Short mmCIF file of the C-alpha atoms (twelve columns), coordinates in Angstrom:
data_MODEL
# 
_entry.id   MODEL 
# 
loop_
_atom_site.group_PDB 
_atom_site.id 
_atom_site.type_symbol 
_atom_site.label_atom_id 
_atom_site.label_alt_id 
_atom_site.label_comp_id 
_atom_site.label_asym_id 
_atom_site.label_seq_id 
_atom_site.Cartn_x 
_atom_site.Cartn_y 
_atom_site.Cartn_z 
_atom_site.pdbx_PDB_model_num 
ATOM 1   C CA . MET A 1   0.000   0.000  0.000   1 
ATOM 2   C CA . SER A 2   2.699   2.472  -1.014  1 
ATOM 3   C CA . VAL A 3   4.003   4.068  -4.196  1 
ATOM 4   C CA . PRO A 4   7.709   4.418  -5.124  1 
ATOM 5   C CA . TYR A 5   9.133   7.732  -6.273  1 
ATOM 6   C CA . HIS A 6   9.290   6.881  -9.973  1 
ATOM 7   C CA . ARG A 7   5.550   6.027  -10.059 1 
ATOM 8   C CA . LEU A 8   4.218   9.215  -8.452  1 
ATOM 9   C CA . PHE A 9   2.620   10.485 -11.674 1 
ATOM 10  C CA . ARG A 10  0.300   7.473  -11.450 1 
ATOM 11  C CA . VAL A 11  -1.107  8.545  -8.079  1 
ATOM 12  C CA . HIS A 12  -3.015  11.426 -9.604  1 
ATOM 13  C CA . PRO A 13  -6.437  10.368 -10.982 1 
ATOM 14  C CA . ARG A 14  -6.039  12.657 -13.984 1 
ATOM 15  C CA . TRP A 15  -3.057  10.695 -15.282 1 
ATOM 16  C CA . ARG A 16  -3.263  9.598  -18.914 1 
ATOM 17  C CA . TRP A 17  -0.434  8.046  -20.897 1 
ATOM 18  C CA . TRP A 18  -0.125  11.118 -23.116 1 
ATOM 19  C CA . ARG A 19  0.130   13.751 -20.380 1 
ATOM 20  C CA . PRO A 20  3.930   13.380 -19.924 1 
ATOM 21  C CA . LEU A 21  4.321   13.964 -23.669 1 
ATOM 22  C CA . VAL A 22  2.218   17.121 -23.400 1 
ATOM 23  C CA . ALA A 23  4.394   18.237 -20.498 1 
ATOM 24  C CA . ILE A 24  7.536   17.730 -22.612 1 
ATOM 25  C CA . ALA A 25  6.078   19.855 -25.426 1 
ATOM 26  C CA . ILE A 26  5.086   22.614 -22.995 1 
ATOM 27  C CA . PHE A 27  8.489   22.480 -21.316 1 
ATOM 28  C CA . LEU A 28  10.356  22.831 -24.612 1 
ATOM 29  C CA . GLY A 29  8.168   25.753 -25.646 1 
ATOM 30  C CA . LEU A 30  8.593   27.584 -22.343 1 
ATOM 31  C CA . TYR A 31  12.320  26.917 -22.273 1 
ATOM 32  C CA . LEU A 32  12.778  28.199 -25.834 1 
ATOM 33  C CA . VAL A 33  10.961  31.418 -24.968 1 
ATOM 34  C CA . SER A 34  13.032  31.836 -21.804 1 
ATOM 35  C CA . GLN A 35  16.274  31.349 -23.758 1 
ATOM 36  C CA . VAL A 36  15.299  34.052 -26.223 1 
ATOM 37  C CA . LEU A 37  14.506  36.461 -23.396 1 
ATOM 38  C CA . VAL A 38  17.680  35.778 -21.419 1 
ATOM 39  C CA . SER A 39  19.795  36.050 -24.581 1 
ATOM 40  C CA . VAL A 40  18.280  39.420 -25.398 1 
ATOM 41  C CA . GLY A 41  18.913  40.482 -21.809 1 
ATOM 42  C CA . PHE A 42  22.627  39.675 -22.187 1 
ATOM 43  C CA . PHE A 43  23.147  40.656 -25.829 1 
ATOM 44  C CA . ALA A 44  21.448  44.061 -25.715 1 
ATOM 45  C CA . PRO A 45  23.895  45.643 -23.211 1 
ATOM 46  C CA . ILE A 46  26.857  44.225 -25.147 1 
ATOM 47  C CA . VAL A 47  25.628  45.757 -28.395 1 
ATOM 48  C CA . ALA A 48  24.904  49.049 -26.624 1 
ATOM 49  C CA . THR A 49  28.418  49.276 -25.155 1 
ATOM 50  C CA . SER A 50  30.623  47.445 -27.686 1 
ATOM 51  C CA . GLY A 51  28.586  47.344 -30.867 1 
ATOM 52  C CA . ILE A 52  28.247  44.430 -33.280 1 
ATOM 53  C CA . GLU A 53  31.948  43.628 -33.073 1 
ATOM 54  C CA . GLY A 54  31.666  43.171 -29.309 1 
ATOM 55  C CA . LEU A 55  28.681  40.879 -29.783 1 
ATOM 56  C CA . ARG A 56  30.616  38.863 -32.367 1 
ATOM 57  C CA . LYS A 57  33.543  38.397 -29.985 1 
ATOM 58  C CA . PHE A 58  31.206  37.403 -27.159 1 
ATOM 59  C CA . SER A 59  29.419  34.875 -29.383 1 
ATOM 60  C CA . THR A 60  32.766  33.361 -30.403 1 
ATOM 61  C CA . THR A 61  33.808  32.954 -26.775 1 
ATOM 62  C CA . LEU A 62  30.418  31.476 -25.909 1 
ATOM 63  C CA . GLN A 63  30.598  28.917 -28.697 1 
ATOM 64  C CA . LYS A 64  34.203  28.009 -27.904 1 
ATOM 65  C CA . ASP A 65  33.679  27.438 -24.163 1 
ATOM 66  C CA . ALA A 66  30.285  28.163 -22.639 1 
ATOM 67  C CA . LEU A 67  31.590  26.885 -19.295 1 
ATOM 68  C CA . THR A 68  34.610  29.154 -19.094 1 
ATOM 69  C CA . SER A 69  35.281  30.064 -15.484 1 
ATOM 70  C CA . THR A 70  37.160  33.307 -16.172 1 
ATOM 71  C CA . ASP A 71  34.495  35.330 -18.020 1 
ATOM 72  C CA . PRO A 72  31.628  36.366 -15.705 1 
ATOM 73  C CA . VAL A 73  29.344  37.367 -18.589 1 
ATOM 74  C CA . VAL A 74  29.719  34.044 -20.428 1 
ATOM 75  C CA . ILE A 75  29.307  31.877 -17.337 1 
ATOM 76  C CA . GLY A 76  26.471  34.131 -16.169 1 
ATOM 77  C CA . LEU A 77  24.552  33.527 -19.398 1 
ATOM 78  C CA . THR A 78  25.238  29.782 -19.229 1 
ATOM 79  C CA . LEU A 79  24.134  29.409 -15.622 1 
ATOM 80  C CA . ALA A 80  21.088  31.650 -16.052 1 
ATOM 81  C CA . SER A 81  19.916  29.643 -19.059 1 
ATOM 82  C CA . LEU A 82  20.195  26.427 -17.019 1 
ATOM 83  C CA . VAL A 83  18.487  27.869 -13.943 1 
ATOM 84  C CA . LEU A 84  15.461  28.662 -16.129 1 
ATOM 85  C CA . LEU A 85  14.954  24.921 -16.577 1 
ATOM 86  C CA . LEU A 86  13.366  24.914 -13.132 1 
ATOM 87  C CA . PRO A 87  10.378  27.242 -13.698 1 
ATOM 88  C CA . ALA A 88  9.916   25.737 -17.172 1 
ATOM 89  C CA . ILE A 89  9.457   22.190 -15.861 1 
ATOM 90  C CA . MET A 90  7.393   23.477 -12.948 1 
ATOM 91  C CA . TRP A 91  4.835   25.090 -15.263 1 
ATOM 92  C CA . ALA A 92  4.964   22.166 -17.691 1 
ATOM 93  C CA . VAL A 93  3.910   19.706 -14.974 1 
ATOM 94  C CA . LYS A 94  1.204   22.077 -13.779 1 
ATOM 95  C CA . LEU A 95  -0.227  22.880 -17.222 1 
ATOM 96  C CA . ALA A 96  -0.160  19.229 -18.316 1 
ATOM 97  C CA . ARG A 97  -2.087  18.451 -15.108 1 
ATOM 98  C CA . LEU A 98  0.226   15.696 -13.970 1 
ATOM 99  C CA . GLY A 99  -0.244  16.589 -10.318 1 
ATOM 100 C CA . PRO A 100 1.485   18.972 -7.914  1 
ATOM 101 C CA . PHE A 101 4.973   20.070 -8.904  1 
ATOM 102 C CA . GLY A 102 6.207   19.028 -5.472  1 
ATOM 103 C CA . GLN A 103 5.938   15.364 -6.434  1 
ATOM 104 C CA . LEU A 104 9.175   15.841 -8.375  1 
ATOM 105 C CA . SER A 105 10.864  16.852 -5.104  1 
ATOM 106 C CA . SER A 106 10.083  13.733 -3.100  1 
ATOM 107 C CA . ILE A 107 7.443   11.230 -2.048  1 
ATOM 108 C CA . ARG A 108 6.237   13.853 0.479   1 
ATOM 109 C CA . LEU A 109 5.410   16.206 -2.445  1 
ATOM 110 C CA . ARG A 110 7.964   18.768 -1.254  1 
ATOM 111 C CA . ILE A 111 11.588  19.103 -0.233  1 
ATOM 112 C CA . ARG A 112 12.090  17.115 2.977   1 
ATOM 113 C CA . TRP A 113 14.112  19.730 4.821   1 
ATOM 114 C CA . ARG A 114 14.987  17.545 7.813   1 
ATOM 115 C CA . TRP A 115 16.268  14.837 5.486   1 
ATOM 116 C CA . LEU A 116 18.212  17.412 3.472   1 
ATOM 117 C CA . ALA A 117 19.826  18.618 6.699   1 
ATOM 118 C CA . ALA A 118 20.687  15.020 7.598   1 
ATOM 119 C CA . CYS A 119 22.427  14.654 4.222   1 
ATOM 120 C CA . LEU A 120 24.833  17.474 5.099   1 
ATOM 121 C CA . LEU A 121 27.028  15.137 7.134   1 
ATOM 122 C CA . PRO A 122 27.684  12.725 4.214   1 
ATOM 123 C CA . LEU A 123 28.051  15.813 2.005   1 
ATOM 124 C CA . LEU A 124 30.781  17.160 4.298   1 
ATOM 125 C CA . VAL A 125 32.731  13.917 3.928   1 
ATOM 126 C CA . LEU A 126 32.214  14.065 0.145   1 
ATOM 127 C CA . ALA A 127 33.361  17.699 0.115   1 
ATOM 128 C CA . VAL A 128 36.611  16.887 1.913   1 
ATOM 129 C CA . VAL A 129 37.346  13.984 -0.445  1 
ATOM 130 C CA . THR A 130 36.326  15.902 -3.571  1 
ATOM 131 C CA . VAL A 131 38.269  19.067 -2.757  1 
ATOM 132 C CA . GLY A 132 41.289  17.000 -1.778  1 
ATOM 133 C CA . ILE A 133 41.293  15.150 -5.093  1 
ATOM 134 C CA . GLN A 134 40.316  18.097 -7.311  1 
ATOM 135 C CA . SER A 135 42.895  20.433 -5.773  1 
ATOM 136 C CA . PHE A 136 45.731  17.898 -5.684  1 
ATOM 137 C CA . GLY A 137 48.848  19.656 -6.944  1 
ATOM 138 C CA . TYR A 138 47.406  23.147 -6.407  1 
ATOM 139 C CA . PHE A 139 49.165  23.556 -3.073  1 
ATOM 140 C CA . ALA A 140 52.726  23.190 -1.791  1 
ATOM 141 C CA . PHE A 141 53.753  22.607 1.802   1 
ATOM 142 C CA . ASP A 142 57.407  23.595 1.831   1 
ATOM 143 C CA . GLY A 143 57.736  26.446 4.293   1 
ATOM 144 C CA . GLY A 144 54.001  26.389 5.019   1 
ATOM 145 C CA . LEU A 145 50.818  25.953 2.993   1 
ATOM 146 C CA . HIS A 146 50.780  28.069 -0.180  1 
ATOM 147 C CA . TRP A 147 49.839  27.943 -3.851  1 
ATOM 148 C CA . ASN A 148 52.087  25.715 -5.930  1 
ATOM 149 C CA . HIS A 149 52.811  28.328 -8.567  1 
ATOM 150 C CA . ALA A 150 55.481  26.162 -10.169 1 
ATOM 151 C CA . ALA A 151 52.749  23.703 -11.137 1 
ATOM 152 C CA . ILE A 152 49.681  25.898 -11.659 1 
ATOM 153 C CA . GLY A 153 51.256  29.153 -12.791 1 
ATOM 154 C CA . GLN A 154 49.812  32.557 -12.001 1 
ATOM 155 C CA . SER A 155 46.243  33.850 -11.896 1 
ATOM 156 C CA . THR A 156 45.171  35.480 -15.155 1 
ATOM 157 C CA . VAL A 157 42.117  37.374 -13.881 1 
ATOM 158 C CA . THR A 158 41.786  40.547 -11.839 1 
ATOM 159 C CA . MET A 159 40.667  40.464 -8.218  1 
ATOM 160 C CA . GLN A 160 37.401  42.173 -9.201  1 
ATOM 161 C CA . THR A 161 36.655  39.507 -11.811 1 
ATOM 162 C CA . LEU A 162 37.539  36.749 -9.360  1 
ATOM 163 C CA . VAL A 163 35.178  38.132 -6.694  1 
ATOM 164 C CA . VAL A 164 32.341  38.487 -9.202  1 
ATOM 165 C CA . MET A 165 32.913  34.929 -10.412 1 
ATOM 166 C CA . LEU A 166 32.926  33.464 -6.909  1 
ATOM 167 C CA . VAL A 167 29.738  35.297 -5.897  1 
ATOM 168 C CA . MET A 168 28.016  34.249 -9.115  1 
ATOM 169 C CA . VAL A 169 29.027  30.611 -8.682  1 
ATOM 170 C CA . ILE A 170 27.943  30.443 -5.042  1 
ATOM 171 C CA . VAL A 171 24.571  32.047 -5.802  1 
ATOM 172 C CA . LEU A 172 23.646  30.415 -9.123  1 
ATOM 173 C CA . VAL A 173 25.241  26.956 -9.138  1 
ATOM 174 C CA . PRO A 174 22.926  25.457 -6.462  1 
ATOM 175 C CA . PHE A 175 19.895  26.506 -8.526  1 
ATOM 176 C CA . GLN A 176 21.527  25.247 -11.739 1 
ATOM 177 C CA . ALA A 177 22.226  21.893 -10.104 1 
ATOM 178 C CA . ALA A 178 18.687  21.691 -8.707  1 
ATOM 179 C CA . ALA A 179 17.188  22.512 -12.110 1 
ATOM 180 C CA . GLU A 180 19.083  19.688 -13.804 1 
ATOM 181 C CA . GLU A 181 18.102  17.247 -11.040 1 
ATOM 182 C CA . TYR A 182 14.429  18.187 -11.364 1 
ATOM 183 C CA . ILE A 183 14.608  17.588 -15.112 1 
ATOM 184 C CA . PHE A 184 16.632  14.383 -15.383 1 
ATOM 185 C CA . ARG A 185 16.286  12.587 -12.048 1 
ATOM 186 C CA . GLY A 186 12.838  14.040 -11.424 1 
ATOM 187 C CA . PHE A 187 10.651  14.503 -14.472 1 
ATOM 188 C CA . VAL A 188 12.339  12.013 -16.812 1 
ATOM 189 C CA . MET A 189 12.345  9.222  -14.228 1 
ATOM 190 C CA . GLN A 190 8.719   9.840  -13.268 1 
ATOM 191 C CA . ALA A 191 7.549   10.172 -16.880 1 
ATOM 192 C CA . ILE A 192 9.175   6.854  -17.829 1 
ATOM 193 C CA . GLY A 193 8.008   5.364  -14.543 1 
ATOM 194 C CA . SER A 194 4.404   6.249  -15.327 1 
ATOM 195 C CA . TRP A 195 4.605   3.956  -18.364 1 
ATOM 196 C CA . THR A 196 6.547   1.048  -16.857 1 
ATOM 197 C CA . ARG A 197 6.661   -0.248 -13.296 1 
ATOM 198 C CA . THR A 198 10.351  -1.124 -13.192 1 
ATOM 199 C CA . PRO A 199 12.588  1.788  -12.140 1 
ATOM 200 C CA . TRP A 200 15.501  0.597  -14.279 1 
ATOM 201 C CA . VAL A 201 14.141  1.928  -17.562 1 
ATOM 202 C CA . GLY A 202 13.753  5.424  -16.122 1 
ATOM 203 C CA . ILE A 203 17.180  5.266  -14.487 1 
ATOM 204 C CA . GLY A 204 18.779  4.164  -17.755 1 
ATOM 205 C CA . VAL A 205 16.983  6.699  -19.965 1 
ATOM 206 C CA . SER A 206 17.651  9.617  -17.604 1 
ATOM 207 C CA . THR A 207 21.347  8.687  -17.419 1 
ATOM 208 C CA . ILE A 208 21.768  8.407  -21.191 1 
ATOM 209 C CA . VAL A 209 19.873  11.625 -21.953 1 
ATOM 210 C CA . PHE A 210 21.793  13.506 -19.252 1 
ATOM 211 C CA . ALA A 211 25.127  12.374 -20.692 1 
ATOM 212 C CA . LEU A 212 24.256  12.967 -24.356 1 
ATOM 213 C CA . LEU A 213 23.008  16.500 -23.735 1 
ATOM 214 C CA . HIS A 214 26.536  17.400 -22.606 1 
ATOM 215 C CA . LEU A 215 27.920  16.632 -26.080 1 
ATOM 216 C CA . PRO A 216 27.262  20.157 -27.435 1 
ATOM 217 C CA . ASN A 217 29.617  21.495 -24.746 1 
ATOM 218 C CA . GLY A 218 32.522  19.653 -26.349 1 
ATOM 219 C CA . TYR A 219 32.884  16.778 -23.885 1 
ATOM 220 C CA . ASP A 220 35.271  14.042 -24.971 1 
ATOM 221 C CA . ILE A 221 34.440  10.340 -24.525 1 
ATOM 222 C CA . TRP A 222 35.860  10.213 -21.001 1 
ATOM 223 C CA . GLY A 223 34.028  13.403 -20.142 1 
ATOM 224 C CA . ILE A 224 30.739  11.864 -21.283 1 
ATOM 225 C CA . LEU A 225 31.437  8.697  -19.291 1 
ATOM 226 C CA . ASP A 226 32.292  10.841 -16.275 1 
ATOM 227 C CA . VAL A 227 29.020  12.757 -16.561 1 
ATOM 228 C CA . GLY A 228 27.103  9.552  -17.261 1 
ATOM 229 C CA . SER A 229 28.495  7.802  -14.186 1 
ATOM 230 C CA . PHE A 230 27.506  10.781 -12.067 1 
ATOM 231 C CA . GLY A 231 23.991  10.711 -13.540 1 
ATOM 232 C CA . LEU A 232 23.641  6.975  -12.958 1 
ATOM 233 C CA . ILE A 233 24.609  7.051  -9.287  1 
ATOM 234 C CA . ALA A 234 22.516  10.188 -8.703  1 
ATOM 235 C CA . ALA A 235 19.487  8.410  -10.219 1 
ATOM 236 C CA . LEU A 236 20.074  5.376  -7.997  1 
ATOM 237 C CA . ILE A 237 20.265  7.617  -4.931  1 
ATOM 238 C CA . VAL A 238 16.986  9.321  -5.887  1 
ATOM 239 C CA . TRP A 239 15.269  5.976  -6.388  1 
ATOM 240 C CA . ARG A 240 16.585  4.585  -3.099  1 
ATOM 241 C CA . THR A 241 15.744  7.671  -1.011  1 
ATOM 242 C CA . GLY A 242 12.480  8.669  -2.664  1 
ATOM 243 C CA . GLY A 243 13.535  12.238 -3.392  1 
ATOM 244 C CA . LEU A 244 15.992  14.620 -5.023  1 
ATOM 245 C CA . GLU A 245 17.561  16.145 -1.914  1 
ATOM 246 C CA . ALA A 246 20.786  14.114 -1.703  1 
ATOM 247 C CA . GLY A 247 21.325  14.309 -5.470  1 
ATOM 248 C CA . ILE A 248 20.902  18.090 -5.545  1 
ATOM 249 C CA . LEU A 249 23.485  18.512 -2.770  1 
ATOM 250 C CA . ALA A 250 26.036  16.280 -4.527  1 
ATOM 251 C CA . HIS A 251 25.472  17.976 -7.903  1 
ATOM 252 C CA . ALA A 252 25.781  21.472 -6.424  1 
ATOM 253 C CA . LEU A 253 28.964  20.545 -4.535  1 
ATOM 254 C CA . ASN A 254 30.607  18.975 -7.591  1 
ATOM 255 C CA . ASN A 255 29.936  21.954 -9.862  1 
ATOM 256 C CA . THR A 256 30.840  24.538 -7.226  1 
ATOM 257 C CA . VAL A 257 34.229  22.943 -6.500  1 
ATOM 258 C CA . ILE A 258 35.077  22.794 -10.218 1 
ATOM 259 C CA . PHE A 259 34.146  26.420 -10.897 1 
ATOM 260 C CA . VAL A 260 35.822  27.788 -7.755  1 
ATOM 261 C CA . LEU A 261 39.124  26.015 -8.442  1 
ATOM 262 C CA . GLN A 262 39.144  27.253 -12.039 1 
ATOM 263 C CA . ALA A 263 37.990  30.815 -11.262 1 
ATOM 264 C CA . PRO A 264 41.511  32.297 -10.823 1 
ATOM 265 C CA . GLY A 265 42.365  31.189 -14.367 1 
ATOM 266 C CA . TRP A 266 45.703  29.604 -13.512 1 
ATOM 267 C CA . SER A 267 48.036  29.949 -16.472 1 
ATOM 268 C CA . ARG A 268 49.371  26.365 -16.394 1 
ATOM 269 C CA . VAL A 269 46.084  24.608 -15.609 1 
ATOM 270 C CA . ASP A 270 43.805  23.274 -18.329 1 
ATOM 271 C CA . ARG A 271 40.583  25.156 -17.642 1 
ATOM 272 C CA . SER A 272 38.428  22.951 -19.832 1 
ATOM 273 C CA . SER A 273 35.740  21.306 -17.655 1 
ATOM 274 C CA . SER A 274 34.470  19.209 -20.550 1 
ATOM 275 C CA . ASP A 275 37.411  16.787 -20.735 1 
ATOM 276 C CA . SER A 276 38.267  13.925 -18.432 1 
ATOM 277 C CA . THR A 277 40.371  10.761 -18.250 1 
ATOM 278 C CA . TRP A 278 39.722  7.174  -17.284 1 
ATOM 279 C CA . GLN A 279 41.249  7.998  -13.908 1 
ATOM 280 C CA . GLY A 280 38.766  10.842 -13.575 1 
ATOM 281 C CA . VAL A 281 35.879  8.474  -14.271 1 
ATOM 282 C CA . LEU A 282 37.128  6.096  -11.565 1 
ATOM 283 C CA . VAL A 283 37.405  8.995  -9.109  1 
ATOM 284 C CA . THR A 284 33.841  10.093 -9.865  1 
ATOM 285 C CA . VAL A 285 32.482  6.573  -9.451  1 
ATOM 286 C CA . GLY A 286 34.485  5.963  -6.280  1 
ATOM 287 C CA . THR A 287 33.591  9.223  -4.518  1 
ATOM 288 C CA . LEU A 288 29.896  9.064  -5.427  1 
ATOM 289 C CA . ALA A 289 29.690  5.388  -4.452  1 
ATOM 290 C CA . LEU A 290 31.100  6.360  -1.047  1 
ATOM 291 C CA . TYR A 291 28.529  9.160  -0.797  1 
ATOM 292 C CA . TRP A 292 25.721  6.754  -1.746  1 
ATOM 293 C CA . LEU A 293 26.874  4.305  0.920   1 
ATOM 294 C CA . MET A 294 26.780  7.052  3.553   1 
ATOM 295 C CA . ILE A 295 23.358  8.213  2.363   1 
ATOM 296 C CA . GLU A 296 22.027  4.650  2.670   1 
ATOM 297 C CA . GLY A 297 23.361  4.459  6.202   1 
ATOM 298 C CA . MET A 298 21.844  7.819  7.111   1 
ATOM 299 C CA . ALA A 299 18.487  6.787  5.620   1 
ATOM 300 C CA . ARG A 300 18.425  3.628  7.750   1 
ATOM 301 C CA . TRP A 301 19.519  5.474  10.859  1 
ATOM 302 C CA . THR A 302 16.791  8.147  10.505  1 
ATOM 303 C CA . LYS A 303 14.193  5.590  9.329   1 
ATOM 304 C CA . LEU A 304 13.607  7.626  6.209   1 
ATOM 305 C CA . GLU A 305 10.269  7.097  4.518   1 
ATOM 306 C CA . ARG A 306 11.204  6.116  0.957   1 
ATOM 307 C CA . ARG A 307 7.756   5.411  -0.540  1 
ATOM 308 C CA . ARG A 308 4.528   7.392  -0.497  1 
ATOM 309 C CA . PRO A 309 1.807   5.800  1.649   1 
ATOM 310 C CA . GLY A 310 -1.291  4.964  -0.385  1 
ATOM 311 C CA . THR A 311 -2.000  3.423  -3.769  1 
ATOM 312 C CA . GLU A 312 -1.887  4.320  -7.412  1 
ATOM 313 C CA . ALA A 313 -5.053  5.820  -8.843  1 
ATOM 314 C CA . PRO A 314 -7.452  3.601  -10.788 1 
ATOM 315 C CA . ARG A 315 -7.587  4.215  -14.506 1 
ATOM 316 C CA . PHE A 316 -10.755 6.243  -14.957 1 
ATOM 317 C CA . VAL A 317 -12.392 6.432  -18.350 1 
ATOM 318 C CA . GLY A 318 -15.025 9.089  -18.878 1 
ATOM 319 C CA . PRO A 319 -15.652 12.221 -16.793 1 
ATOM 320 C CA . VAL A 320 -13.171 12.978 -14.045 1 
ATOM 321 C CA . PRO A 321 -14.476 11.970 -10.580 1 
ATOM 322 C CA . PRO A 322 -15.851 14.902 -8.543  1 
ATOM 323 C CA . TRP A 323 -13.234 14.398 -5.834  1 
ATOM 324 C CA . ALA A 324 -10.446 14.754 -8.418  1 
ATOM 325 C CA . GLY A 325 -11.143 18.437 -8.986  1 
ATOM 326 C CA . SER A 326 -13.259 20.455 -11.370 1 
ATOM 327 C CA . ALA A 327 -13.148 20.002 -15.121 1 
ATOM 328 C CA . THR A 328 -10.996 23.103 -15.345 1 
ATOM 329 C CA . GLY A 329 -8.608  21.964 -12.607 1 
ATOM 330 C CA . GLU A 330 -9.183  25.130 -10.557 1 
ATOM 331 C CA . THR A 331 -9.638  23.460 -7.183  1 
ATOM 332 C CA . PRO A 332 -6.603  23.860 -4.895  1 
ATOM 333 C CA . ALA A 333 -6.418  20.164 -3.987  1 
ATOM 334 C CA . ASP A 334 -6.594  19.087 -7.628  1 
ATOM 335 C CA . GLY A 335 -7.389  15.507 -6.699  1 
ATOM 336 C CA . TRP A 336 -4.857  14.808 -3.942  1 
ATOM 337 C CA . ASP A 337 -6.625  15.707 -0.722  1 
ATOM 338 C CA . GLY A 338 -10.165 15.130 -1.914  1 
ATOM 339 C CA . ALA A 339 -9.744  11.474 -2.858  1 
ATOM 340 C CA . PRO A 340 -11.648 8.852  -0.835  1 
ATOM 341 C CA . GLU A 341 -9.351  7.187  1.662   1 
ATOM 342 C CA . ALA A 342 -11.318 4.152  2.742   1 
ATOM 343 C CA . ALA A 343 -10.899 0.988  0.686   1 
ATOM 344 C CA . GLY A 344 -14.662 0.664  0.356   1 
ATOM 345 C CA . ALA A 345 -15.362 4.294  -0.482  1 
ATOM 346 C CA . PRO A 346 -17.622 4.782  -3.486  1 
ATOM 347 C CA . ARG A 347 -16.183 5.744  -6.852  1 
ATOM 348 C CA . HIS A 348 -17.819 8.619  -8.642  1 
ATOM 349 C CA . ASP A 349 -16.739 7.928  -12.181 1 
ATOM 350 C CA . ALA A 350 -19.480 8.281  -14.742 1 
ATOM 351 C CA . GLY A 351 -17.796 5.958  -17.235 1 
ATOM 352 C CA . PRO A 352 -16.564 2.381  -17.051 1 
ATOM 353 C CA . LEU A 353 -13.643 1.722  -14.748 1 
ATOM 354 C CA . GLN A 354 -10.558 -0.014 -16.067 1 
ATOM 355 C CA . ASP A 355 -7.754  -1.069 -13.764 1 
ATOM 356 C CA . ALA A 356 -4.695  -3.203 -14.283 1 
ATOM 357 C CA . GLY A 357 -5.239  -5.037 -10.989 1 
ATOM 358 C CA . PRO A 358 -7.669  -5.295 -8.095  1 
ATOM 359 C CA . ALA A 359 -10.026 -2.377 -7.556  1 
ATOM 360 C CA . ARG A 360 -8.209  0.414  -5.761  1 
ATOM 361 C CA . THR A 361 -8.883  3.946  -4.696  1 
ATOM 362 C CA . VAL A 362 -6.510  6.798  -4.220  1 
ATOM 363 C CA . HIS A 363 -5.108  7.140  -0.731  1 
ATOM 364 C CA . SER A 364 -3.130  10.297 -0.167  1 
ATOM 365 C CA . GLY A 365 -1.625  8.942  3.035   1 
ATOM 366 C CA . ALA A 366 -1.161  10.488 6.442   1 
ATOM 367 C CA . ARG A 367 1.575   13.027 6.742   1 
ATOM 368 C CA . ALA A 368 4.728   11.919 8.519   1 
ATOM 369 C CA . ASP A 369 7.890   13.599 9.688   1 
ATOM 370 C CA . ASP A 370 10.434  14.250 6.982   1 
ATOM 371 C CA . ALA A 371 13.149  11.912 8.120   1 
ATOM 372 C CA . VAL A 372 12.043  10.148 11.271  1 
ATOM 373 C CA . GLY A 373 9.262   7.838  12.268  1 
ATOM 374 C CA . GLY A 374 8.434   6.742  8.718   1 
ATOM 375 C CA . ARG A 375 8.384   3.276  7.290   1 
ATOM 376 C CA . PRO A 376 11.590  2.077  5.560   1 
# 
């Protein structure tokens, strides 16, 4: 009598097989519009101050390395365009009437803040390991701790540019990471999961799509495998914990460390974040596997609720039941809180009822604490 994270779209009585496809179409349309607007917002000041030649130079830099960590305008445009994924998918789910947007967050239909706080301890361990590995060779210890300029060279950016970059990274990267998690480990997994019961198809598809969409940024084969391995373990963590919280923290930490270390623009350090090596892939797999192991331990220790109490909605054919909301979807509950909870409660469908298994009714489930007292 519970529903796993990847099947949450099926809890809502308005679910139809085509609604995820409608949501994808709406998402792409909204995202395209947002990209046009944000591009105009960045391009217009450049044209006003530097003319067409300035815009041409900016476009060349953007095409060459959209993830450059030494140009605040380029990285600002890149991060802003990715952050806009979040409101786009939010409105897509809402307009396609797939249920509350919060179901992408977790099985509690929102961010489980107590569980997110509990994940900070494993994240701290991951941060120490990640920073230690990523910054290996950046420091020297002869005569005290200092930058190893013989290996990394000198900074090529001004102090003002460095400060702007660091502030921008700290402010925007968490939202960028969250937006990508909501798209790939949230929407994609739940859309695929609404069509097939096994979680493995959604995990596989989300991992492949996540990796392939990094190709336009110039990732080499090891870079794609690195990104893919991150996406795979992040998807497994989401499936095992019933929410995006731990994945968002890991994603935000990974990207922040990379951008911060590259922000000074060291003259002898390859600043390309799109390349990797087989050793880099092993490091990514090893560190994230350690993080996953700690998350599993924390979930058991806090008795984290990993599945939503209740059942999947029956497959109604005909008019939507009265308790599922009005025909226009204007009721605040929109089918979640108004569903009959008792197993013998009457169904109000006006058409024939088709169900894949025994007759079931929607059960929204009693609310529980975020991270304690739930059922494993």
